[in-house]
C-alpha positions in Angstrom: 19.0 13.1 2.0 21.0 13.7 -1.2 20.2 13.4 -4.9 22.6 11.0 -6.6 21.3 11.6 -10.1 18.2 13.3 -11.4 15.3 12.0 -9.5 17.2 9.4 -7.5 17.6 10.2 -3.8 19.5 8.5 -1.1 18.2 8.6 2.5 20.4 7.3 5.3 18.5 5.8 8.2 21.1 5.0 10.8 23.7 2.6 9.3 21.6 1.7 6.3 20.5 3.5 3.2 17.2 3.4 1.3 16.5 5.1 -2.0 13.6 7.1 -3.5 13.1 7.3 -7.2 10.8 9.8 -8.8 9.2 8.5 -12.0 6.4 9.6 -14.3 4.1 7.1 -12.5 4.9 8.2 -9.0 7.6 7.4 -6.4 9.4 4.1 -6.3 11.1 3.1 -3.0 14.1 0.7 -3.1 14.1 -0.8 0.4 12.6 0.9 3.5 15.3 1.0 6.1 15.2 0.1 9.8 11.9 -0.4 11.6 10.1 2.6 13.1 11.5 5.1 10.6 8.3 5.8 8.6 8.2 9.4 9.9 11.7 10.0 8.6 10.7 8.6 5.2 7.6 10.8 5.1 9.6 13.9 5.9 12.1 13.0 3.2 9.2 12.7 0.7 7.9 16.1 1.7 11.3 17.6 1.2 11.0 16.8 -2.5 7.4 17.8 -2.6 6.0 14.3 -2.6 3.7 12.5 -0.2 3.2 8.9 1.1 0.2 8.6 -1.2 2.4 9.1 -4.2 4.5 6.0 -3.4 3.4 3.5 -6.1 5.9 0.7 -5.7 8.4 -0.7 -3.2 11.3 -2.8 -4.6 12.9 -4.9 -1.9 16.5 -6.1 -2.3 16.2 -8.8 0.4 14.5 -9.8 3.6 16.8 -8.5 6.3 15.0 -6.2 8.8 17.2 -3.2 8.1 15.9 -3.2 4.6 12.2 -4.2 5.2 11.7 -2.4 8.4 8.9 -0.1 7.3 7.5 -1.9 4.3 4.3 -3.1 6.0 3.4 0.4 7.3 4.2 2.1 4.0 2.3 -0.5 2.0 -0.8 0.1 4.2 -0.6 3.8 4.1 0.3 4.3 0.4 -1.3 1.3 -1.3 2.0 0.7 -3.0 2.7 -2.7 -4.6 5.6 -4.6 -3.0 8.1 -6.6 -5.1 10.6 -9.2 -3.8 12.3 -12.3 -5.1 10.6 -15.7 -4.7 13.3 -17.0 -2.5 12.9 -14.2 0.1 9.2 -13.5 -0.3 8.1 -16.2 2.3 10.4 -14.6 4.9 9.1 -11.1 4.2 5.5 -12.3 4.4 6.1 -14.2 7.6 5.4 -17.6 6.2 8.9 -19.0 7.1 11.6 -18.0 9.5 14.8 -16.3 8.1 18.0 -18.3 7.6 20.5 -16.7 9.9 24.2 -17.7 9.8 25.6 -14.9 11.9 25.5 -15.0 15.7 25.5 -11.2 15.8 22.5 -11.0 13.4 20.7 -13.6 15.4 21.2 -11.7 18.6 20.1 -8.4 17.1 17.0 -10.0 15.5 15.8 -10.9 19.0 15.3 -7.2 19.7 14.5 -5.8 16.3 12.4 -7.2 13.5 10.2 -6.1 10.6 6.5 -6.5 10.5 5.5 -9.1 7.9 3.6 -8.0 4.8 2.1 -9.4 1.7 4.2 -9.5 -1.4 2.2 -8.2 -4.4 4.5 -9.4 -7.1 7.2 -12.1 -6.9 10.4 -11.8 -9.0 11.5 -15.1 -10.3 13.4 -14.6 -13.5 16.8 -13.0 -13.8 16.6 -9.9 -16.0 12.9 -9.4 -15.5 11.4 -5.9 -15.6 9.3 -5.4 -12.5 8.6 -1.7 -13.4 9.2 0.4 -16.5 12.9 1.3 -16.6 13.9 -1.1 -13.9 15.6 -4.5 -14.5 15.9 -7.0 -11.7 19.2 -8.9 -11.4 19.2 -11.9 -9.1 22.3 -11.6 -6.9 22.1 -14.3 -4.3 24.7 -14.9 -1.6 23.8 -12.3 1.0 20.4 -14.0 1.1 19.0 -16.7 -1.3 16.7 -14.2 -2.9 18.8 -11.0 -2.9 18.0 -8.8 -5.9 19.8 -5.8 -7.3 18.1 -3.4 -9.6 19.3 -1.5 -12.7 17.6 1.7 -13.6 17.8 3.0 -17.2 18.6 6.6 -16.4 21.7 8.8 -16.9 23.8 6.0 -18.2 22.5 3.4 -15.7 22.0 3.4 -12.0 22.6 0.2 -10.0 20.8 -0.3 -6.7 23.2 -3.0 -5.3 21.5 -3.5 -2.0 23.9 -5.7 0.1 25.6 -7.4 -2.8 28.4 -5.0 -2.3 29.2 -1.7 -0.4 30.6 1.7 -1.3 33.6 3.1 0.5 35.5 6.3 -0.4 34.6 6.2 -4.0 35.4 2.5 -4.4 33.4 -0.8 -4.2 34.0 -3.1 -1.3 32.5 -6.0 0.5 29.0 -5.9 1.9 28.6 -7.2 5.5 30.0 -10.7 4.9 29.1 -12.0 8.4 25.4 -11.8 7.4 25.8 -13.6 4.1 24.4 -17.1 3.7 26.8 -18.1 1.0 30.0 -16.2 0.4 31.0 -18.0 -2.8 27.7 -17.2 -4.3 28.0 -13.6 -3.1 31.3 -13.3 -4.9 29.7 -14.7 -8.1 27.0 -12.2 -7.8 29.5 -9.3 -7.7 31.1 -10.7 -10.9 27.6 -10.8 -12.5 27.0 -7.2 -11.7 30.4 -6.3 -13.1 29.3 -7.7 -16.5 26.6 -5.0 -16.8 27.0 -1.4 -17.8 26.1 1.5 -15.4 27.5 4.9 -14.5 26.3 5.1 -10.9 25.9 2.6 -8.0 24.2 3.0 -4.7 24.3 0.6 -1.8 22.5 -0.5 1.3 25.6 0.4 3.3 28.3 2.9 2.4 28.6 5.8 -0.1 27.4 6.0 -3.6 29.9 5.6 -6.4 29.4 8.1 -9.3 30.9 8.1 -12.7 31.9 4.8 -14.4 30.8 2.9 -11.3 30.9 -0.4 -13.2 34.7 0.0 -13.5 34.9 0.1 -9.7 32.9 -3.1 -9.6 35.2 -4.8 -12.1 38.2 -3.7 -10.0 36.6 -5.2 -6.9 35.5 -8.4 -8.7 39.1 -9.0 -9.8 40.2 -9.3 -6.2 37.7 -12.0 -5.4 38.5 -15.7 -5.5 
């Protein structure tokens, strides 16, 4: 686990990242990684002198199992409130089946899935503030209800989820085979590039530090 900026930590769980944010009101998790990784998350919390019981909120970027894999267990053990967009919330809660366009994702989903859980607060408006210091930005395309989060800290930290990916200090495409609407995904990248932030972290790939929004604008300029 590495600290990206003060109090913002990135934990890699296989091929996917999740993030831990230390706030005055406790720990906020952004996504929860692949299923059956709760012990790894608990160990990461202990490494920064925190505990499961100090997790107060879980912000989900979208419903895919590699991002929601431990949310049910962590919610039960910590009592944390879980936040997700209205368009993805029914999938996370198990009310409806996920929309899967990729044959590979469909195959993997047969062998690995996330346990459903209740959503405590639904995000519906773009630009809403689910928690103090956090702004939700609806960035559909990867899923219908994909949300990125902006944290007002150290010039701005973007939690991009799977709206984009980080690669060797630059911004690149998130896994496009898993996206439900590529044109909408590209529009979401342009939306993120219209904000201001110094740092960007991703569900997949390396964090971009220092004027990260400029890297987003460079990537957005290559899109149709």
